[in-house]
PDB file with one MODEL, atoms N, CA, C and O in Angstrom:
MODEL        1
ATOM      1  N   MET A   1      -0.489  -3.374  29.008  1.00  0.00           N
ATOM      2  CA  MET A   1      -0.513  -2.502  27.844  1.00  0.00           C
ATOM      3  C   MET A   1      -0.972  -3.287  26.607  1.00  0.00           C
ATOM      4  O   MET A   1      -0.435  -4.357  26.320  1.00  0.00           O
ATOM      5  N   ARG A   2      -1.943  -2.769  25.889  1.00  0.00           N
ATOM      6  CA  ARG A   2      -2.461  -3.466  24.704  1.00  0.00           C
ATOM      7  C   ARG A   2      -1.557  -3.246  23.504  1.00  0.00           C
ATOM      8  O   ARG A   2      -0.984  -2.171  23.329  1.00  0.00           O
ATOM      9  N   ASN A   3      -1.440  -4.265  22.691  1.00  0.00           N
ATOM     10  CA  ASN A   3      -0.638  -4.165  21.479  1.00  0.00           C
ATOM     11  C   ASN A   3      -1.423  -3.359  20.443  1.00  0.00           C
ATOM     12  O   ASN A   3      -2.584  -3.664  20.169  1.00  0.00           O
ATOM     13  N   GLN A   4      -0.798  -2.342  19.875  1.00  0.00           N
ATOM     14  CA  GLN A   4      -1.472  -1.473  18.913  1.00  0.00           C
ATOM     15  C   GLN A   4      -1.370  -1.975  17.470  1.00  0.00           C
ATOM     16  O   GLN A   4      -1.978  -1.394  16.571  1.00  0.00           O
ATOM     17  N   ASP A   5      -0.620  -3.029  17.245  1.00  0.00           N
ATOM     18  CA  ASP A   5      -0.467  -3.576  15.902  1.00  0.00           C
ATOM     19  C   ASP A   5      -1.761  -4.272  15.489  1.00  0.00           C
ATOM     20  O   ASP A   5      -2.158  -5.251  16.120  1.00  0.00           O
ATOM     21  N   PRO A   6      -2.431  -3.780  14.430  1.00  0.00           N
ATOM     22  CA  PRO A   6      -3.699  -4.401  14.022  1.00  0.00           C
ATOM     23  C   PRO A   6      -3.515  -5.823  13.503  1.00  0.00           C
ATOM     24  O   PRO A   6      -4.484  -6.577  13.409  1.00  0.00           O
ATOM     25  N   LEU A   7      -2.286  -6.196  13.167  1.00  0.00           N
ATOM     26  CA  LEU A   7      -2.027  -7.550  12.669  1.00  0.00           C
ATOM     27  C   LEU A   7      -1.502  -8.481  13.763  1.00  0.00           C
ATOM     28  O   LEU A   7      -1.131  -9.621  13.481  1.00  0.00           O
ATOM     29  N   HIS A   8      -1.470  -8.003  15.001  1.00  0.00           N
ATOM     30  CA  HIS A   8      -0.969  -8.822  16.100  1.00  0.00           C
ATOM     31  C   HIS A   8      -1.776 -10.111  16.213  1.00  0.00           C
ATOM     32  O   HIS A   8      -3.004 -10.084  16.301  1.00  0.00           O
ATOM     33  N   GLY A   9      -1.073 -11.235  16.208  1.00  0.00           N
ATOM     34  CA  GLY A   9      -1.734 -12.529  16.364  1.00  0.00           C
ATOM     35  C   GLY A   9      -2.322 -13.090  15.074  1.00  0.00           C
ATOM     36  O   GLY A   9      -2.922 -14.165  15.088  1.00  0.00           O
ATOM     37  N   ILE A  10      -2.158 -12.377  13.958  1.00  0.00           N
ATOM     38  CA  ILE A  10      -2.685 -12.848  12.676  1.00  0.00           C
ATOM     39  C   ILE A  10      -1.506 -13.287  11.817  1.00  0.00           C
ATOM     40  O   ILE A  10      -0.603 -12.498  11.539  1.00  0.00           O
ATOM     41  N   THR A  11      -1.519 -14.540  11.401  1.00  0.00           N
ATOM     42  CA  THR A  11      -0.393 -15.054  10.611  1.00  0.00           C
ATOM     43  C   THR A  11      -0.555 -14.673   9.141  1.00  0.00           C
ATOM     44  O   THR A  11      -1.651 -14.360   8.677  1.00  0.00           O
ATOM     45  N   LEU A  12       0.555 -14.708   8.432  1.00  0.00           N
ATOM     46  CA  LEU A  12       0.527 -14.434   7.001  1.00  0.00           C
ATOM     47  C   LEU A  12      -0.380 -15.445   6.292  1.00  0.00           C
ATOM     48  O   LEU A  12      -1.090 -15.098   5.348  1.00  0.00           O
ATOM     49  N   LYS A  13      -0.350 -16.677   6.749  1.00  0.00           N
ATOM     50  CA  LYS A  13      -1.201 -17.709   6.138  1.00  0.00           C
ATOM     51  C   LYS A  13      -2.683 -17.362   6.312  1.00  0.00           C
ATOM     52  O   LYS A  13      -3.477 -17.550   5.391  1.00  0.00           O
ATOM     53  N   MET A  14      -3.052 -16.859   7.486  1.00  0.00           N
ATOM     54  CA  MET A  14      -4.442 -16.447   7.720  1.00  0.00           C
ATOM     55  C   MET A  14      -4.823 -15.309   6.774  1.00  0.00           C
ATOM     56  O   MET A  14      -5.920 -15.294   6.217  1.00  0.00           O
ATOM     57  N   ILE A  15      -3.910 -14.363   6.602  1.00  0.00           N
ATOM     58  CA  ILE A  15      -4.169 -13.214   5.742  1.00  0.00           C
ATOM     59  C   ILE A  15      -4.384 -13.662   4.290  1.00  0.00           C
ATOM     60  O   ILE A  15      -5.379 -13.299   3.663  1.00  0.00           O
ATOM     61  N   VAL A  16      -3.444 -14.450   3.767  1.00  0.00           N
ATOM     62  CA  VAL A  16      -3.536 -14.894   2.365  1.00  0.00           C
ATOM     63  C   VAL A  16      -4.784 -15.748   2.166  1.00  0.00           C
ATOM     64  O   VAL A  16      -5.476 -15.608   1.157  1.00  0.00           O
ATOM     65  N   THR A  17      -5.077 -16.630   3.117  1.00  0.00           N
ATOM     66  CA  THR A  17      -6.252 -17.492   3.006  1.00  0.00           C
ATOM     67  C   THR A  17      -7.537 -16.670   2.975  1.00  0.00           C
ATOM     68  O   THR A  17      -8.413 -16.914   2.144  1.00  0.00           O
ATOM     69  N   GLN A  18      -7.651 -15.705   3.872  1.00  0.00           N
ATOM     70  CA  GLN A  18      -8.858 -14.878   3.924  1.00  0.00           C
ATOM     71  C   GLN A  18      -9.009 -14.014   2.679  1.00  0.00           C
ATOM     72  O   GLN A  18     -10.115 -13.863   2.161  1.00  0.00           O
ATOM     73  N   LEU A  19      -7.909 -13.446   2.195  1.00  0.00           N
ATOM     74  CA  LEU A  19      -7.977 -12.646   0.974  1.00  0.00           C
ATOM     75  C   LEU A  19      -8.372 -13.518  -0.221  1.00  0.00           C
ATOM     76  O   LEU A  19      -9.161 -13.099  -1.067  1.00  0.00           O
ATOM     77  N   HIS A  20      -7.825 -14.718  -0.285  1.00  0.00           N
ATOM     78  CA  HIS A  20      -8.167 -15.635  -1.380  1.00  0.00           C
ATOM     79  C   HIS A  20      -9.647 -16.002  -1.330  1.00  0.00           C
ATOM     80  O   HIS A  20     -10.316 -16.041  -2.363  1.00  0.00           O
ATOM     81  N   GLU A  21     -10.159 -16.270  -0.129  1.00  0.00           N
ATOM     82  CA  GLU A  21     -11.582 -16.613   0.011  1.00  0.00           C
ATOM     83  C   GLU A  21     -12.473 -15.436  -0.375  1.00  0.00           C
ATOM     84  O   GLU A  21     -13.541 -15.616  -0.960  1.00  0.00           O
ATOM     85  N   LYS A  22     -12.022 -14.237  -0.041  1.00  0.00           N
ATOM     86  CA  LYS A  22     -12.832 -13.044  -0.317  1.00  0.00           C
ATOM     87  C   LYS A  22     -12.792 -12.641  -1.796  1.00  0.00           C
ATOM     88  O   LYS A  22     -13.829 -12.332  -2.382  1.00  0.00           O
ATOM     89  N   TYR A  23     -11.599 -12.643  -2.396  1.00  0.00           N
ATOM     90  CA  TYR A  23     -11.427 -12.102  -3.750  1.00  0.00           C
ATOM     91  C   TYR A  23     -11.190 -13.156  -4.836  1.00  0.00           C
ATOM     92  O   TYR A  23     -11.542 -12.938  -5.996  1.00  0.00           O
ATOM     93  N   GLY A  24     -10.605 -14.281  -4.472  1.00  0.00           N
ATOM     94  CA  GLY A  24     -10.165 -15.243  -5.485  1.00  0.00           C
ATOM     95  C   GLY A  24      -8.831 -14.803  -6.066  1.00  0.00           C
ATOM     96  O   GLY A  24      -8.447 -13.642  -5.931  1.00  0.00           O
ATOM     97  N   TRP A  25      -8.121 -15.724  -6.714  1.00  0.00           N
ATOM     98  CA  TRP A  25      -6.780 -15.411  -7.223  1.00  0.00           C
ATOM     99  C   TRP A  25      -6.813 -14.336  -8.293  1.00  0.00           C
ATOM    100  O   TRP A  25      -5.956 -13.453  -8.318  1.00  0.00           O
ATOM    101  N   GLU A  26      -7.806 -14.409  -9.184  1.00  0.00           N
ATOM    102  CA  GLU A  26      -7.845 -13.457 -10.299  1.00  0.00           C
ATOM    103  C   GLU A  26      -7.961 -12.015  -9.802  1.00  0.00           C
ATOM    104  O   GLU A  26      -7.220 -11.138 -10.246  1.00  0.00           O
ATOM    105  N   GLU A  27      -8.884 -11.779  -8.888  1.00  0.00           N
ATOM    106  CA  GLU A  27      -9.071 -10.423  -8.353  1.00  0.00           C
ATOM    107  C   GLU A  27      -7.871 -10.007  -7.503  1.00  0.00           C
ATOM    108  O   GLU A  27      -7.464  -8.846  -7.538  1.00  0.00           O
ATOM    109  N   LEU A  28      -7.306 -10.937  -6.745  1.00  0.00           N
ATOM    110  CA  LEU A  28      -6.101 -10.622  -5.960  1.00  0.00           C
ATOM    111  C   LEU A  28      -4.971 -10.192  -6.891  1.00  0.00           C
ATOM    112  O   LEU A  28      -4.257  -9.231  -6.606  1.00  0.00           O
ATOM    113  N   GLY A  29      -4.814 -10.901  -7.998  1.00  0.00           N
ATOM    114  CA  GLY A  29      -3.780 -10.571  -8.972  1.00  0.00           C
ATOM    115  C   GLY A  29      -4.010  -9.208  -9.616  1.00  0.00           C
ATOM    116  O   GLY A  29      -3.061  -8.513  -9.980  1.00  0.00           O
ATOM    117  N   ARG A  30      -5.286  -8.835  -9.751  1.00  0.00           N
ATOM    118  CA  ARG A  30      -5.596  -7.508 -10.290  1.00  0.00           C
ATOM    119  C   ARG A  30      -5.286  -6.419  -9.266  1.00  0.00           C
ATOM    120  O   ARG A  30      -4.758  -5.363  -9.615  1.00  0.00           O
ATOM    121  N   ARG A  31      -5.610  -6.676  -8.025  1.00  0.00           N
ATOM    122  CA  ARG A  31      -5.391  -5.682  -6.968  1.00  0.00           C
ATOM    123  C   ARG A  31      -3.917  -5.534  -6.613  1.00  0.00           C
ATOM    124  O   ARG A  31      -3.433  -4.424  -6.388  1.00  0.00           O
ATOM    125  N   ILE A  32      -3.207  -6.658  -6.564  1.00  0.00           N
ATOM    126  CA  ILE A  32      -1.768  -6.657  -6.284  1.00  0.00           C
ATOM    127  C   ILE A  32      -1.115  -7.510  -7.367  1.00  0.00           C
ATOM    128  O   ILE A  32      -1.167  -8.739  -7.319  1.00  0.00           O
ATOM    129  N   ASN A  33      -0.507  -6.852  -8.333  1.00  0.00           N
ATOM    130  CA  ASN A  33       0.030  -7.566  -9.486  1.00  0.00           C
ATOM    131  C   ASN A  33       1.390  -8.196  -9.174  1.00  0.00           C
ATOM    132  O   ASN A  33       2.441  -7.652  -9.514  1.00  0.00           O
ATOM    133  N   ILE A  34       1.337  -9.352  -8.521  1.00  0.00           N
ATOM    134  CA  ILE A  34       2.561 -10.108  -8.252  1.00  0.00           C
ATOM    135  C   ILE A  34       2.346 -11.527  -8.763  1.00  0.00           C
ATOM    136  O   ILE A  34       1.240 -12.064  -8.700  1.00  0.00           O
ATOM    137  N   LYS A  35       3.420 -12.124  -9.269  1.00  0.00           N
ATOM    138  CA  LYS A  35       3.331 -13.425  -9.938  1.00  0.00           C
ATOM    139  C   LYS A  35       2.704 -14.519  -9.080  1.00  0.00           C
ATOM    140  O   LYS A  35       2.015 -15.398  -9.599  1.00  0.00           O
ATOM    141  N   CYS A  36       2.939 -14.469  -7.771  1.00  0.00           N
ATOM    142  CA  CYS A  36       2.411 -15.555  -6.937  1.00  0.00           C
ATOM    143  C   CYS A  36       0.875 -15.531  -6.902  1.00  0.00           C
ATOM    144  O   CYS A  36       0.256 -16.506  -6.474  1.00  0.00           O
ATOM    145  N   PHE A  37       0.253 -14.425  -7.349  1.00  0.00           N
ATOM    146  CA  PHE A  37      -1.207 -14.355  -7.444  1.00  0.00           C
ATOM    147  C   PHE A  37      -1.700 -14.543  -8.877  1.00  0.00           C
ATOM    148  O   PHE A  37      -2.857 -14.908  -9.090  1.00  0.00           O
ATOM    149  N   THR A  38      -0.833 -14.297  -9.861  1.00  0.00           N
ATOM    150  CA  THR A  38      -1.292 -14.313 -11.252  1.00  0.00           C
ATOM    151  C   THR A  38      -0.819 -15.531 -12.040  1.00  0.00           C
ATOM    152  O   THR A  38      -1.428 -15.881 -13.050  1.00  0.00           O
ATOM    153  N   ASN A  39       0.253 -16.182 -11.599  1.00  0.00           N
ATOM    154  CA  ASN A  39       0.843 -17.269 -12.364  1.00  0.00           C
ATOM    155  C   ASN A  39       0.818 -18.566 -11.559  1.00  0.00           C
ATOM    156  O   ASN A  39       1.673 -18.783 -10.701  1.00  0.00           O
ATOM    157  N   ASP A  40      -0.163 -19.427 -11.836  1.00  0.00           N
ATOM    158  CA  ASP A  40      -0.304 -20.704 -11.131  1.00  0.00           C
ATOM    159  C   ASP A  40      -0.318 -20.510  -9.614  1.00  0.00           C
ATOM    160  O   ASP A  40       0.519 -21.077  -8.910  1.00  0.00           O
ATOM    161  N   PRO A  41      -1.267 -19.711  -9.104  1.00  0.00           N
ATOM    162  CA  PRO A  41      -1.256 -19.355  -7.682  1.00  0.00           C
ATOM    163  C   PRO A  41      -1.655 -20.495  -6.742  1.00  0.00           C
ATOM    164  O   PRO A  41      -2.457 -21.361  -7.091  1.00  0.00           O
ATOM    165  N   SER A  42      -1.078 -20.469  -5.560  1.00  0.00           N
ATOM    166  CA  SER A  42      -1.495 -21.358  -4.473  1.00  0.00           C
ATOM    167  C   SER A  42      -1.143 -20.661  -3.167  1.00  0.00           C
ATOM    168  O   SER A  42      -0.318 -19.748  -3.139  1.00  0.00           O
ATOM    169  N   ILE A  43      -1.774 -21.098  -2.097  1.00  0.00           N
ATOM    170  CA  ILE A  43      -1.481 -20.508  -0.789  1.00  0.00           C
ATOM    171  C   ILE A  43       0.007 -20.683  -0.471  1.00  0.00           C
ATOM    172  O   ILE A  43       0.681 -19.729  -0.081  1.00  0.00           O
ATOM    173  N   ASN A  44       0.509 -21.904  -0.640  1.00  0.00           N
ATOM    174  CA  ASN A  44       1.900 -22.178  -0.263  1.00  0.00           C
ATOM    175  C   ASN A  44       2.913 -21.399  -1.084  1.00  0.00           C
ATOM    176  O   ASN A  44       3.881 -20.876  -0.532  1.00  0.00           O
ATOM    177  N   SER A  45       2.706 -21.309  -2.407  1.00  0.00           N
ATOM    178  CA  SER A  45       3.674 -20.562  -3.221  1.00  0.00           C
ATOM    179  C   SER A  45       3.614 -19.072  -2.865  1.00  0.00           C
ATOM    180  O   SER A  45       4.637 -18.386  -2.865  1.00  0.00           O
ATOM    181  N   SER A  46       2.413 -18.582  -2.564  1.00  0.00           N
ATOM    182  CA  SER A  46       2.276 -17.176  -2.169  1.00  0.00           C
ATOM    183  C   SER A  46       3.007 -16.918  -0.856  1.00  0.00           C
ATOM    184  O   SER A  46       3.717 -15.921  -0.723  1.00  0.00           O
ATOM    185  N   LEU A  47       2.835 -17.811   0.109  1.00  0.00           N
ATOM    186  CA  LEU A  47       3.501 -17.647   1.408  1.00  0.00           C
ATOM    187  C   LEU A  47       5.015 -17.640   1.240  1.00  0.00           C
ATOM    188  O   LEU A  47       5.712 -16.821   1.839  1.00  0.00           O
ATOM    189  N   LYS A  48       5.511 -18.554   0.424  1.00  0.00           N
ATOM    190  CA  LYS A  48       6.954 -18.652   0.196  1.00  0.00           C
ATOM    191  C   LYS A  48       7.482 -17.331  -0.364  1.00  0.00           C
ATOM    192  O   LYS A  48       8.496 -16.813   0.105  1.00  0.00           O
ATOM    193  N   PHE A  49       6.793 -16.790  -1.368  1.00  0.00           N
ATOM    194  CA  PHE A  49       7.220 -15.538  -1.989  1.00  0.00           C
ATOM    195  C   PHE A  49       7.097 -14.364  -1.018  1.00  0.00           C
ATOM    196  O   PHE A  49       8.029 -13.572  -0.884  1.00  0.00           O
ATOM    197  N   LEU A  50       5.964 -14.248  -0.347  1.00  0.00           N
ATOM    198  CA  LEU A  50       5.708 -13.094   0.519  1.00  0.00           C
ATOM    199  C   LEU A  50       6.649 -13.056   1.721  1.00  0.00           C
ATOM    200  O   LEU A  50       6.997 -11.979   2.203  1.00  0.00           O
ATOM    201  N   ARG A  51       7.061 -14.230   2.208  1.00  0.00           N
ATOM    202  CA  ARG A  51       7.984 -14.263   3.354  1.00  0.00           C
ATOM    203  C   ARG A  51       9.362 -13.738   2.967  1.00  0.00           C
ATOM    204  O   ARG A  51      10.107 -13.251   3.818  1.00  0.00           O
ATOM    205  N   LYS A  52       9.705 -13.841   1.667  1.00  0.00           N
ATOM    206  CA  LYS A  52      11.020 -13.388   1.204  1.00  0.00           C
ATOM    207  C   LYS A  52      10.978 -11.984   0.602  1.00  0.00           C
ATOM    208  O   LYS A  52      12.022 -11.425   0.267  1.00  0.00           O
ATOM    209  N   THR A  53       9.779 -11.411   0.463  1.00  0.00           N
ATOM    210  CA  THR A  53       9.638 -10.165  -0.288  1.00  0.00           C
ATOM    211  C   THR A  53       8.854  -9.133   0.526  1.00  0.00           C
ATOM    212  O   THR A  53       7.631  -9.041   0.416  1.00  0.00           O
ATOM    213  N   PRO A  54       9.571  -8.362   1.342  1.00  0.00           N
ATOM    214  CA  PRO A  54       8.908  -7.421   2.266  1.00  0.00           C
ATOM    215  C   PRO A  54       7.955  -6.427   1.605  1.00  0.00           C
ATOM    216  O   PRO A  54       6.887  -6.155   2.154  1.00  0.00           O
ATOM    217  N   TRP A  55       8.311  -5.875   0.436  1.00  0.00           N
ATOM    218  CA  TRP A  55       7.428  -4.884  -0.191  1.00  0.00           C
ATOM    219  C   TRP A  55       6.098  -5.511  -0.609  1.00  0.00           C
ATOM    220  O   TRP A  55       5.046  -4.883  -0.490  1.00  0.00           O
ATOM    221  N   ALA A  56       6.150  -6.744  -1.095  1.00  0.00           N
ATOM    222  CA  ALA A  56       4.916  -7.423  -1.518  1.00  0.00           C
ATOM    223  C   ALA A  56       4.079  -7.791  -0.295  1.00  0.00           C
ATOM    224  O   ALA A  56       2.854  -7.681  -0.317  1.00  0.00           O
ATOM    225  N   ARG A  57       4.741  -8.224   0.758  1.00  0.00           N
ATOM    226  CA  ARG A  57       4.025  -8.568   1.982  1.00  0.00           C
ATOM    227  C   ARG A  57       3.300  -7.346   2.555  1.00  0.00           C
ATOM    228  O   ARG A  57       2.170  -7.448   3.031  1.00  0.00           O
ATOM    229  N   GLU A  58       3.968  -6.195   2.500  1.00  0.00           N
ATOM    230  CA  GLU A  58       3.339  -4.959   2.992  1.00  0.00           C
ATOM    231  C   GLU A  58       2.070  -4.645   2.216  1.00  0.00           C
ATOM    232  O   GLU A  58       1.073  -4.226   2.804  1.00  0.00           O
ATOM    233  N   LYS A  59       2.096  -4.844   0.907  1.00  0.00           N
ATOM    234  CA  LYS A  59       0.912  -4.587   0.079  1.00  0.00           C
ATOM    235  C   LYS A  59      -0.221  -5.546   0.439  1.00  0.00           C
ATOM    236  O   LYS A  59      -1.383  -5.146   0.509  1.00  0.00           O
ATOM    237  N   VAL A  60       0.121  -6.797   0.665  1.00  0.00           N
ATOM    238  CA  VAL A  60      -0.882  -7.798   1.012  1.00  0.00           C
ATOM    239  C   VAL A  60      -1.487  -7.484   2.385  1.00  0.00           C
ATOM    240  O   VAL A  60      -2.701  -7.571   2.571  1.00  0.00           O
ATOM    241  N   GLU A  61      -0.630  -7.118   3.342  1.00  0.00           N
ATOM    242  CA  GLU A  61      -1.131  -6.768   4.680  1.00  0.00           C
ATOM    243  C   GLU A  61      -2.021  -5.524   4.622  1.00  0.00           C
ATOM    244  O   GLU A  61      -3.034  -5.446   5.316  1.00  0.00           O
ATOM    245  N   ALA A  62      -1.633  -4.551   3.789  1.00  0.00           N
ATOM    246  CA  ALA A  62      -2.429  -3.329   3.651  1.00  0.00           C
ATOM    247  C   ALA A  62      -3.799  -3.648   3.057  1.00  0.00           C
ATOM    248  O   ALA A  62      -4.810  -3.120   3.520  1.00  0.00           O
ATOM    249  N   LEU A  63      -3.841  -4.499   2.043  1.00  0.00           N
ATOM    250  CA  LEU A  63      -5.118  -4.884   1.432  1.00  0.00           C
ATOM    251  C   LEU A  63      -5.983  -5.606   2.457  1.00  0.00           C
ATOM    252  O   LEU A  63      -7.192  -5.385   2.529  1.00  0.00           O
ATOM    253  N   TYR A  64      -5.358  -6.466   3.242  1.00  0.00           N
ATOM    254  CA  TYR A  64      -6.093  -7.199   4.279  1.00  0.00           C
ATOM    255  C   TYR A  64      -6.748  -6.235   5.276  1.00  0.00           C
ATOM    256  O   TYR A  64      -7.928  -6.370   5.597  1.00  0.00           O
ATOM    257  N   LEU A  65      -5.980  -5.275   5.754  1.00  0.00           N
ATOM    258  CA  LEU A  65      -6.508  -4.308   6.720  1.00  0.00           C
ATOM    259  C   LEU A  65      -7.611  -3.454   6.102  1.00  0.00           C
ATOM    260  O   LEU A  65      -8.601  -3.132   6.759  1.00  0.00           O
ATOM    261  N   GLN A  66      -7.431  -3.093   4.841  1.00  0.00           N
ATOM    262  CA  GLN A  66      -8.401  -2.278   4.111  1.00  0.00           C
ATOM    263  C   GLN A  66      -9.714  -3.044   3.925  1.00  0.00           C
ATOM    264  O   GLN A  66     -10.793  -2.452   3.951  1.00  0.00           O
ATOM    265  N   SER A  67      -9.616  -4.353   3.739  1.00  0.00           N
ATOM    266  CA  SER A  67     -10.797  -5.153   3.411  1.00  0.00           C
ATOM    267  C   SER A  67     -11.543  -5.665   4.640  1.00  0.00           C
ATOM    268  O   SER A  67     -12.541  -6.373   4.504  1.00  0.00           O
ATOM    269  N   LYS A  68     -11.072  -5.316   5.837  1.00  0.00           N
ATOM    270  CA  LYS A  68     -11.717  -5.778   7.070  1.00  0.00           C
ATOM    271  C   LYS A  68     -13.041  -5.076   7.280  1.00  0.00           C
ATOM    272  O   LYS A  68     -13.728  -5.336   8.267  1.00  0.00           O
TER     273      LYS A  68
ENDMDL
END
């Protein structure tokens, strides 16, 4: 049986890295207004925040799927 989850096998780090490469921090911060994208952003600080904040992670995952 195939997994129907479109994010299956894709790590949060892969998602944040790809979004950063595609949009840059400034545009990411405009699209999803969260401090980890607008205030001294980095991959690691974003991962730390997103792992603890389910609503923000959902927005990031949704943007990732939308931008595929």
